[in-house]
C-alpha positions as CSV (number, residue, x, y, z in Angstrom):
1,M,-11.2,167.7,-11.6
2,R,-11.8,165.2,-14.4
3,K,-11.0,161.6,-13.5
4,G,-8.6,161.3,-16.4
5,L,-6.6,164.4,-15.3
6,K,-6.6,163.2,-11.7
7,R,-5.3,159.8,-12.7
8,S,-2.6,161.5,-14.8
9,L,-1.6,163.6,-11.8
10,L,-1.5,160.5,-9.7
11,V,0.9,158.8,-12.1
12,L,3.1,161.9,-12.3
13,N,3.3,162.2,-8.6
14,C,3.9,158.5,-8.1
15,A,6.9,158.9,-10.4
16,L,8.2,162.0,-8.5
17,L,7.8,160.1,-5.2
18,A,9.6,157.1,-6.6
19,F,12.6,159.1,-7.9
20,G,12.9,161.0,-4.6
21,N,12.3,158.1,-2.4
22,V,15.0,156.0,-4.0
23,G,17.5,158.6,-5.0
24,G,17.3,160.9,-1.9
25,P,18.8,158.5,0.6
26,L,21.5,157.3,-1.7
27,I,22.8,160.8,-2.6
28,M,22.6,161.9,1.0
29,K,24.7,158.8,2.1
30,L,27.2,159.6,-0.7
31,Y,27.7,163.0,0.9
32,F,28.5,161.4,4.3
33,L,30.7,158.6,2.9
34,K,32.9,161.0,0.9
35,G,33.7,163.4,3.7
36,G,30.5,165.4,4.5
37,K,29.9,165.9,8.2
38,G,27.0,168.3,8.4
39,V,23.8,166.6,9.7
40,W,22.0,170.0,9.8
41,T,23.3,170.8,6.3
42,S,21.8,167.5,5.0
43,S,18.5,168.0,6.8
44,C,18.3,171.5,5.3
45,L,18.9,170.2,1.8
46,E,15.8,167.9,2.1
47,T,13.6,171.0,1.7
48,A,15.9,173.6,0.3
49,G,14.7,173.0,-3.2
50,W,11.4,174.8,-2.5
51,P,12.3,177.6,-5.0
52,F,11.8,175.1,-7.8
53,M,8.1,175.2,-7.1
54,V,7.9,178.8,-8.3
55,M,8.1,177.6,-11.9
56,P,4.9,175.5,-11.9
57,L,3.1,178.1,-9.9
58,T,4.1,180.8,-12.4
59,F,2.8,178.7,-15.3
60,S,-0.4,178.1,-13.4
61,Y,-0.9,181.8,-12.8
62,L,-0.2,182.8,-16.4
63,Y,-2.6,180.1,-17.6
64,R,-5.3,181.4,-15.2
65,R,-4.6,185.0,-16.1
66,R,-5.1,184.3,-19.8
67,K,-8.5,182.8,-19.0
68,E,-9.6,185.1,-16.2
69,G,-8.0,188.4,-17.1
70,P,-5.9,191.0,-15.0
71,G,-8.0,190.4,-11.8
72,T,-6.6,186.9,-11.4
73,E,-5.4,186.1,-7.8
74,L,-1.7,185.5,-7.6
75,F,-2.0,182.9,-4.8
76,F,-4.9,180.7,-3.6
77,I,-3.7,180.0,-0.1
78,K,-5.5,181.8,2.7
79,P,-4.2,182.6,6.2
80,P,-5.6,179.5,8.0
81,L,-4.1,177.2,5.5
82,F,-0.8,179.2,5.5
83,L,-0.5,178.8,9.2
84,A,-1.4,175.1,9.1
85,S,1.2,174.5,6.4
86,A,3.9,176.4,8.4
87,V,3.3,174.3,11.5
88,I,3.4,171.1,9.4
89,G,6.6,172.5,7.8
90,L,8.2,172.9,11.3
91,L,7.4,169.2,12.1
92,T,8.9,168.3,8.7
93,G,12.1,170.2,9.6
94,V,12.4,168.1,12.9
95,D,11.8,165.0,10.8
96,D,14.5,166.0,8.3
97,F,17.0,166.3,11.1
98,L,16.1,163.0,12.7
99,Y,16.3,161.3,9.3
100,A,19.6,162.9,8.3
101,Y,21.1,161.9,11.6
102,G,20.1,158.3,10.8
103,V,21.6,158.4,7.4
104,A,24.9,159.7,8.9
105,R,25.0,156.7,11.4
106,L,23.5,153.8,9.6
107,P,24.0,151.8,6.3
108,V,21.3,152.8,3.8
109,S,20.0,149.3,3.6
110,T,19.4,149.2,7.3
111,L,17.9,152.7,7.3
112,A,15.5,151.8,4.5
113,L,14.2,148.8,6.5
114,I,13.6,150.9,9.6
115,I,11.8,153.5,7.5
116,S,9.5,150.8,6.3
117,T,7.8,151.0,9.7
118,Q,6.5,154.4,8.6
119,L,3.6,152.6,7.0
120,A,2.5,151.3,10.4
121,F,2.5,154.8,11.9
122,T,0.8,156.2,8.8
123,V,-2.0,153.6,9.1
124,A,-2.4,154.4,12.9
125,F,-2.5,158.2,12.5
126,A,-4.7,157.9,9.3
127,F,-7.2,156.0,11.5
128,L,-7.1,158.6,14.2
129,L,-7.0,161.8,12.1
130,V,-8.9,161.0,8.9
131,K,-10.9,158.0,10.1
132,Q,-9.2,155.6,7.7
133,K,-10.8,152.2,8.0
134,F,-8.8,149.1,9.0
135,T,-9.0,145.7,7.3
136,S,-7.5,142.4,8.3
137,F,-4.9,142.9,5.5
138,T,-4.0,146.3,6.9
139,I,-3.4,144.9,10.4
140,N,-1.4,142.0,8.9
141,S,0.7,144.5,6.9
142,V,1.4,146.7,10.0
143,F,2.3,143.6,12.1
144,L,4.8,142.3,9.5
145,L,6.6,145.6,9.0
146,N,7.0,146.0,12.7
147,I,8.4,142.5,13.1
148,G,10.9,143.3,10.4
149,A,12.2,146.3,12.4
150,V,12.4,144.2,15.5
151,V,14.5,141.6,13.7
152,L,17.0,144.4,12.7
153,A,17.0,145.8,16.2
154,L,18.0,142.4,17.7
155,H,20.9,141.9,15.2
156,T,22.9,145.1,15.1
157,S,26.4,143.9,16.2
158,S,27.6,143.0,12.7
159,D,26.2,146.0,10.9
160,H,28.3,148.9,12.3
161,P,30.0,151.2,9.9
162,A,33.7,151.6,10.5
163,N,34.8,153.6,13.6
164,E,31.4,153.8,15.1
165,S,30.4,152.9,18.7
166,N,27.4,150.9,19.8
167,R,26.0,154.1,21.3
168,Q,26.2,156.0,18.0
169,Y,24.7,153.1,16.1
170,C,21.8,152.8,18.5
171,S,21.2,156.5,18.6
172,G,21.0,156.4,14.7
173,F,18.6,153.5,14.9
174,F,16.2,155.2,17.3
175,M,16.5,158.6,15.6
176,T,15.5,157.0,12.3
177,L,12.6,155.2,14.0
178,A,11.5,158.5,15.5
179,A,11.7,160.1,12.0
180,S,9.6,157.2,10.6
181,A,6.9,157.8,13.3
182,L,6.9,161.6,12.9
183,Y,6.5,161.4,9.1
184,G,3.8,158.8,9.6
185,F,2.0,161.5,11.5
186,V,2.8,164.3,8.9
187,L,1.2,162.5,6.0
188,P,-2.3,162.1,7.5
189,A,-2.0,165.6,9.0
190,I,-1.6,167.0,5.5
191,E,-4.7,165.0,4.4
192,L,-6.6,166.3,7.4
193,T,-5.6,169.8,6.4
194,Y,-7.1,169.3,2.9
195,K,-10.3,168.0,4.4
196,K,-10.7,170.8,7.0
197,A,-9.8,173.6,4.6
198,K,-12.6,176.0,4.1
199,Q,-11.7,176.5,0.4
200,T,-11.5,174.4,-2.7
201,I,-8.3,172.3,-2.8
202,S,-6.8,172.6,-6.3
203,Y,-3.4,171.2,-7.4
204,S,-2.0,174.7,-7.6
205,L,-3.0,175.2,-3.9
206,V,-1.4,171.9,-3.0
207,I,1.9,173.2,-4.6
208,E,1.5,176.5,-2.7
209,M,1.0,174.6,0.6
210,Q,4.1,172.4,-0.1
211,M,6.2,175.5,-0.8
212,V,5.2,177.0,2.6
213,M,5.9,173.7,4.3
214,S,9.3,173.4,2.7
215,F,10.2,177.0,3.4
216,S,9.2,176.6,7.0
217,A,11.3,173.4,7.4
218,T,14.2,175.0,5.6
219,V,14.2,178.0,8.0
220,F,14.2,175.6,11.0
221,C,17.1,173.6,9.6
222,T,19.0,176.7,8.6
223,I,18.8,178.0,12.2
224,G,20.3,174.6,13.3
225,M,23.1,175.1,10.7
226,L,23.9,178.6,12.0
227,F,23.8,177.5,15.6
228,H,26.2,174.6,14.9
229,K,28.4,176.7,12.6
230,E,27.9,174.4,9.6
231,V,27.4,177.2,7.1
232,E,31.0,178.4,7.4
233,A,32.2,174.7,7.3
234,I,30.8,174.2,3.8
235,P,33.8,175.6,1.9
236,R,36.2,173.5,4.0
237,E,34.1,170.4,3.4
238,A,34.1,171.1,-0.4
239,S,37.9,171.4,-0.5
240,K,38.4,168.1,1.3
241,F,35.6,166.1,-0.4
242,E,37.0,162.9,-1.8
243,L,35.3,163.2,-5.2
244,G,36.4,166.8,-5.7
245,Q,35.1,170.3,-4.9
246,S,32.8,170.6,-8.0
247,T,31.3,167.1,-7.3
248,Y,30.6,168.3,-3.7
249,Y,28.4,171.1,-4.9
250,L,26.8,168.8,-7.6
251,V,25.9,166.3,-4.8
252,I,24.3,169.1,-2.8
253,L,22.3,170.3,-5.8
254,L,21.1,166.8,-6.7
255,S,20.2,166.2,-3.0
256,A,18.0,169.3,-3.0
257,I,16.3,168.3,-6.3
258,L,15.7,164.7,-5.4
259,W,14.2,165.5,-2.0
260,Q,11.9,168.1,-3.5
261,F,10.7,165.4,-5.9
262,F,10.0,163.2,-2.9
263,F,8.0,165.9,-1.0
264,M,6.1,167.1,-4.1
265,G,5.3,163.5,-5.0
266,A,4.1,162.7,-1.5
267,V,1.7,165.6,-1.2
268,G,0.6,165.1,-4.8
269,V,-0.3,161.4,-4.1
270,I,-2.2,162.6,-1.0
271,F,-4.2,165.0,-3.2
272,S,-4.9,162.5,-5.9
273,G,-5.2,159.4,-3.7
274,S,-4.7,159.4,0.1
275,S,-2.0,159.7,2.8
276,L,-2.1,155.9,3.2
277,L,-1.4,155.3,-0.5
278,S,1.6,157.7,-0.2
279,G,2.9,155.7,2.8
280,I,2.4,152.4,0.9
281,I,4.4,153.7,-2.1
282,I,7.2,154.8,0.2
283,A,7.3,151.4,1.9
284,A,7.0,149.4,-1.3
285,L,10.0,151.1,-2.9
286,L,12.3,150.6,0.0
287,P,13.7,147.2,-1.2
288,V,14.8,149.0,-4.4
289,T,16.8,151.5,-2.2
290,E,18.3,148.6,-0.2
291,S,19.4,146.8,-3.3
292,L,21.0,149.9,-4.8
293,A,22.8,150.6,-1.5
294,V,24.3,147.1,-1.5
295,L,25.3,147.5,-5.2
296,F,26.8,151.0,-5.1
297,F,28.1,151.2,-1.5
298,H,29.0,147.5,-1.0
299,E,27.0,147.3,2.2
300,K,26.7,144.0,4.0
301,F,23.5,142.1,3.5
302,Q,23.2,139.7,6.3
303,V,20.5,137.0,6.9
304,E,18.5,139.3,9.2
305,K,18.3,142.0,6.5
306,A,17.1,139.4,4.0
307,I,14.4,138.3,6.5
308,S,13.4,141.9,7.1
309,V,13.2,142.5,3.3
310,V,10.9,139.5,2.9
311,L,8.7,140.7,5.8
312,S,8.6,144.2,4.3
313,L,7.6,142.9,0.9
314,W,5.1,140.6,2.5
315,G,3.6,143.4,4.5
316,S,3.3,145.7,1.5
317,L,1.8,143.0,-0.8
318,S,-0.7,142.2,2.0
319,Y,-1.9,145.8,2.0
320,F,-2.1,146.1,-1.8
321,Y,-4.0,142.8,-2.0
322,G,-6.4,144.0,0.7
323,E,-7.0,147.3,-1.1
324,L,-7.6,145.3,-4.4
325,Q,-10.2,143.2,-2.7
326,K,-11.9,146.2,-1.1
327,N,-12.1,148.0,-4.5
328,K,-13.6,144.9,-6.0
329,K,-16.3,144.8,-3.3
330,N,-17.0,148.5,-3.7
331,Q,-17.4,148.2,-7.5
332,A,-19.7,145.2,-7.0
333,S,-21.8,147.2,-4.5
334,E,-22.1,150.1,-6.9
335,R,-23.2,147.8,-9.7
336,A,-25.8,146.2,-7.5
337,M,-27.2,149.6,-6.5
338,A,-27.3,150.7,-10.1
């Protein structure tokens, strides 16, 4: 792929990731605040937008067919990649449930700060799975993000939503932390799948893989919905939703679209950059989510949250500065060799 096209894809996927990363948690929290109860329903919506990917795949096929003729393959994905994508999809489904449980129990501003620790897990798993190299700036970034989560964990008494026990709050905290760790594993696992694939990885193939992952995760969460009888509860929830029945279904639709933006953006950034870059973008945008949650949902913003935000920003900037220095050294080395 030409460098210009790859750079354009990176910008596009960064934009998709940004919209999904900021809008997804906010629209999901709106669902719970205004009367929604279904944790499995919310987790299912995170990947239920997979049919939207049929459109770009159709355009891709028609374009290739015009160039290659009637013998053009409909799909690129081969059985080994299909199986790997399905397994990663199941892990994503588990992560969806853990995350949705956290959204139901925690303020969005707190949730976003906990999710910032995902960068630390991404760095660790990227080192183990794809041999990502550490720098002093990376280590500093991981340390600061983890300290920010510890600060939140030690000051939870004043952050409880109404009518919620300490046990429920703590379970939401640790479920969110588990979601952060699991997705920190999923991102490098996707990159490893790209590297180990015994076929050329094109952007069309990336979309096909993401569709399989999303479908697999949706099946997992749908089984959870059926088991907990949440499917039949949807009409009742819609009729009692504080913003009205039509708004209820609009919230569900927007949730599915925004989360699909997130997942498409994440895998697209991995394809055009790396799993670590995807994790960094997610972490760097979390202060935006926190600020919007305070603005729209009037959440409390105590001193410990402010400290955690500063540590989160410091950690993210530390990583970006380290990457900038590393790129400068690489460019200098290339010029010296030339």
